[in-house]
C-alpha positions as CSV (number, residue, x, y, z in Angstrom):
1,X,55.7,71.1,45.9
2,X,58.7,70.2,43.7
3,X,59.9,72.8,41.3
4,X,60.0,72.0,37.6
5,X,63.4,71.2,36.0
6,X,65.3,74.1,34.4
7,X,65.7,72.2,31.1
8,X,63.7,69.7,29.2
9,X,64.2,66.3,27.5
10,X,64.3,68.0,24.1
11,X,67.2,70.2,25.3
12,X,69.2,67.0,26.1
13,X,68.3,65.4,22.7
14,X,69.3,68.5,20.8
15,X,72.8,68.4,22.4
16,X,73.2,64.7,22.0
17,X,72.1,64.9,18.4
18,X,69.7,61.9,18.8
19,X,66.6,60.8,20.5
20,X,66.9,59.3,24.0
21,X,66.6,55.5,24.2
22,X,63.7,54.2,26.2
23,X,66.0,53.0,29.0
24,X,67.7,56.5,29.2
25,X,64.6,58.6,29.6
26,X,63.8,58.0,33.3
27,X,67.5,58.5,34.2
28,X,67.6,61.7,32.3
29,X,64.4,63.0,34.0
30,X,66.0,62.3,37.4
31,X,69.3,63.9,36.3
32,X,67.5,67.0,35.1
33,X,65.8,67.3,38.5
34,X,69.2,66.9,40.3
35,X,71.0,69.3,38.0
36,X,68.3,71.9,38.5
37,X,68.5,71.5,42.3
38,X,72.3,72.0,42.1
39,X,71.9,75.2,40.1
40,X,69.2,76.5,42.4
41,X,71.3,75.8,45.5
42,X,74.3,77.5,44.0
43,X,72.5,80.6,42.9
44,X,69.9,80.6,45.7
45,X,67.2,81.4,43.1
46,X,64.3,79.4,41.8
47,X,64.2,80.9,38.2
48,X,60.7,79.6,37.6
49,X,57.8,81.9,38.4
50,X,56.8,81.4,42.0
51,X,55.3,83.1,45.0
52,X,57.4,83.0,48.2
53,X,56.9,84.0,51.8
54,X,60.2,84.7,53.5
55,X,61.6,86.6,56.4
56,X,64.4,89.1,55.9
57,X,66.4,91.4,58.1
58,X,66.0,95.1,57.1
59,X,69.2,97.0,56.4
60,X,68.7,100.6,57.2
61,X,65.4,101.4,55.7
62,X,65.6,98.8,52.9
63,X,64.8,95.1,52.5
64,X,66.6,93.4,49.7
65,X,64.7,90.5,48.0
66,X,67.0,87.6,47.2
67,X,65.1,85.8,44.4
68,X,64.9,87.8,41.2
69,X,63.6,89.1,38.9
70,X,60.9,90.4,41.3
71,X,57.4,90.7,39.6
72,X,55.4,92.1,42.5
73,X,55.4,92.5,46.3
74,X,52.1,91.1,47.5
75,X,52.3,91.6,51.3
76,X,54.7,93.0,53.9
77,X,54.5,92.5,57.7
78,X,56.8,93.3,60.6
79,X,57.8,90.4,62.9
80,X,58.9,91.2,66.4
81,X,60.3,88.1,68.2
82,X,61.2,88.1,71.8
83,X,61.5,85.4,74.5
84,X,59.9,82.8,72.2
85,X,56.9,84.9,71.3
86,X,56.3,86.5,67.9
87,X,54.1,89.4,67.1
88,X,53.2,89.9,63.4
89,X,51.7,93.2,62.2
90,X,51.3,94.7,58.8
91,X,54.2,97.1,58.0
92,X,52.8,100.6,58.3
93,X,54.5,102.3,55.4
94,X,56.6,100.9,52.5
95,X,57.1,101.3,48.8
96,X,58.2,99.1,45.9
97,X,58.5,100.6,42.5
98,X,60.4,97.8,40.7
99,X,63.9,96.3,41.0
100,X,64.6,94.2,44.1
101,X,64.4,96.5,47.1
102,X,61.5,97.4,49.3
103,X,61.9,100.9,50.9
104,X,60.5,101.2,54.5
105,X,59.1,104.6,54.9
106,X,59.2,106.7,58.1
107,X,56.0,105.7,60.1
108,X,55.9,109.3,61.2
109,X,54.7,110.2,57.8
110,X,51.4,108.6,58.7
111,X,49.0,110.1,61.2
112,X,49.2,108.1,64.4
113,X,51.6,105.7,62.6
114,X,53.2,103.1,64.9
115,X,56.9,103.3,65.9
116,X,59.2,100.7,64.2
117,X,62.8,100.4,65.4
118,X,64.6,98.7,62.4
119,X,67.8,98.5,64.3
120,X,66.4,96.0,66.8
121,X,67.9,92.6,66.2
122,X,64.5,91.1,67.1
123,X,62.7,92.7,64.2
124,X,62.3,90.9,60.8
125,X,60.3,91.7,57.7
126,X,58.0,89.0,56.5
127,X,57.6,89.4,52.7
128,X,55.3,87.6,50.3
129,X,56.4,88.3,46.7
130,X,56.2,86.9,43.2
131,X,59.4,86.4,41.3
132,X,61.0,84.4,38.5
133,X,61.1,84.3,34.7
134,X,58.2,83.5,32.3
135,X,60.8,81.6,30.3
136,X,64.0,80.1,31.8
137,X,67.1,82.1,30.4
138,X,68.9,80.3,27.6
139,X,72.2,80.3,29.5
140,X,70.6,78.6,32.5
141,X,69.0,76.0,30.2
142,X,72.5,75.4,28.7
143,X,74.2,74.9,32.0
144,X,71.6,72.4,33.3
145,X,71.4,70.6,30.0
146,X,75.2,70.3,29.6
147,X,75.5,69.0,33.2
148,X,73.1,66.2,32.3
149,X,74.6,65.5,28.9
150,X,78.0,64.8,30.6
151,X,76.3,62.0,32.5
152,X,74.8,60.5,29.3
153,X,77.3,61.1,26.6
154,X,80.7,60.4,28.3
155,X,82.1,56.8,28.8
156,X,81.5,55.5,32.3
157,X,78.3,57.6,32.8
158,X,80.2,60.9,32.8
159,X,83.0,59.8,35.1
160,X,85.7,58.7,32.6
161,X,87.2,61.0,30.0
162,X,89.0,58.2,28.1
163,X,89.8,54.6,28.4
164,X,92.1,52.2,26.5
165,X,92.0,48.4,26.4
166,X,95.3,46.6,26.1
167,X,96.9,47.8,28.2
168,X,93.8,49.2,30.1
169,X,94.1,52.9,30.9
170,X,91.5,55.1,32.6
171,X,91.7,58.9,32.9
172,X,89.3,60.9,34.9
173,X,88.3,64.4,33.7
174,X,88.0,67.4,36.0
175,X,84.2,67.1,36.2
176,X,84.2,63.3,36.4
177,X,86.5,63.2,39.3
178,X,83.8,64.7,41.5
179,X,80.7,63.5,39.7
180,X,78.8,64.2,36.4
181,X,76.5,66.8,37.9
182,X,79.4,69.0,39.0
183,X,79.9,72.4,37.3
184,X,82.8,73.6,35.2
185,X,84.5,76.9,35.9
186,X,82.8,78.3,32.9
187,X,79.4,77.3,34.1
188,X,80.1,78.8,37.5
189,X,80.9,82.1,35.8
190,X,77.6,82.0,34.0
191,X,75.7,81.2,37.3
192,X,77.6,83.9,39.2
193,X,75.7,86.5,37.1
194,X,72.5,85.3,38.8
195,X,73.7,84.4,42.2
196,X,71.9,86.0,45.1
197,X,73.8,87.2,48.1
198,X,71.0,88.1,50.6
199,X,70.1,85.4,53.1
200,X,66.5,84.8,54.2
201,X,64.4,82.4,56.3
202,X,61.8,80.9,54.0
203,X,58.4,79.9,55.4
204,X,57.1,76.7,54.1
């Protein structure tokens, strides 16, 4: 299922200072989807509230969840993969009290608890968790909207910074030289505050 855009048509109109023309609306809707995909790919976060099942490698006795903020951890299982065969069992002992880390407790704390060797490269944790924002942060909306506005507001569809007729001169801006949905350095600095560093294998 496609994720919703991280900004709305009204955010574009507010920045343009006018209503979108009928022939612009469909293009802007597509550009909002594209810009949102670019931001999600760069940050490795969805931002919108969503429930994800993913596989993560434990580090020590911790599992770091990549998509934040984390609302709840709904299920945790241990996956042992060897010779093309997987065994999935509920993780015997763990705790999550907020933040973005799951703490894997010593199974020995449980009576007859199973043994779990977290140092084994064949062991993964399969986590189902709910994450995201009830409302998209304003700075994320601003980045996505401004990426789209560049494609609407600048001459040449966001590719040309200025042009002169007689004699004809064309000058490409830093963003336009690589496309209107590229990010400026300032926008990257904003997104770096949200960027996830943990890698996972998402189950779809």
